[in-house]
C-alpha positions, -999 to +999 in steps of 0.1 A: -408-518+243-419-552+256-455-563+253-478-554+283-508-573+294-539-553+304-563-570+328-597-555+334-611-562+369-645-545+372-647-550+409-617-564+429-624-578+463-609-570+497-601-604+514-594-607+551-581-639+566-581-647+603-556-674+614-542-686+647-504-688+648-485-700+679-518-697+699-523-660+689-548-645+664-532-633+631-549-612+604-540-610+566-555-584+542-551-589+505-566-579+472-587-607+455-609-615+427-604-632+393-589-602+376-564-596+404-554-633+405-549-633+367-527-602+369-506-618+397-501-649+377-491-630+346-467-609+367-451-641+380-439-647+345-421-613+345-446-599+320-455-562+326-492-560+338-516-531+340-547-538+361-577-516+352-602-515+380-631-496+396-625-488+432-650-473+457-658-470+494-634-480+522-626-513+506-616-495+474-594-472+495-575-502+509-574-519+475-558-488+460-528-494+484-527-531+481-529-536+443-497-518+432-478-540+457-489-571+439-464-566+410-488-549+388-494-513+377-528-501+388-551-478+366-581-471+388-613-452+384-629-440+416-666-449+417-696-443+441-702-480+447-682-500+472-660-529+463-670-562+478-650-582+503-651-613+524-635-627+556-621-662+560-619-673+596-592-701+597-586-700+634-599-735+637-576-748+610-602-749+583-618-724+559-649-709+574-662-679+553-678-651+572-695-619+562-682-590+583-713-568+577-745-569+557-732-541+534-703-563+522-713-588+496-693-609+472-698-597+437-705-617+406-671-630+395-666-618+359-633-607+345-618-599+312-582-602+302-569-582+272-535-586+256-515-572+228-486-588+210-468-584+177-497-604+161-525-582+173-548-578+204-575-599+220-597-603+250-606-633+270-636-632+293-643-656+322-674-657+344-682-679+373-713-681+395-717-658+425-704-674+456-717-652+484-703-663+518-728-675+543-727-679+581 
């Protein structure tokens, strides 16, 4: 059995990007957040990844469908709280973060990555300041 990396993402984000392509609006919906991005990077090296996450509200429902499609195995726990999310409006050609509604807020970006190998197990934790999008 090959080693598997377990990534703990306490609150993945739902990201929505608006772009203009060939003069027409285009929308992209993805799972985001540090833990999700770490899991994708590890998966890119053909290492099996299990993403453990808390999912709640409508954003959590959407994330439950998006995360397994990112090359990782999802182990989710349903919670009462909603996952956060953000919208990037790039229709002008630049990044312009927007909040879709007051109930959506960017969460504090803290994630932990745990791994096991033949030499033992460990956990790495990364935290960065809250970057709540503004209008």
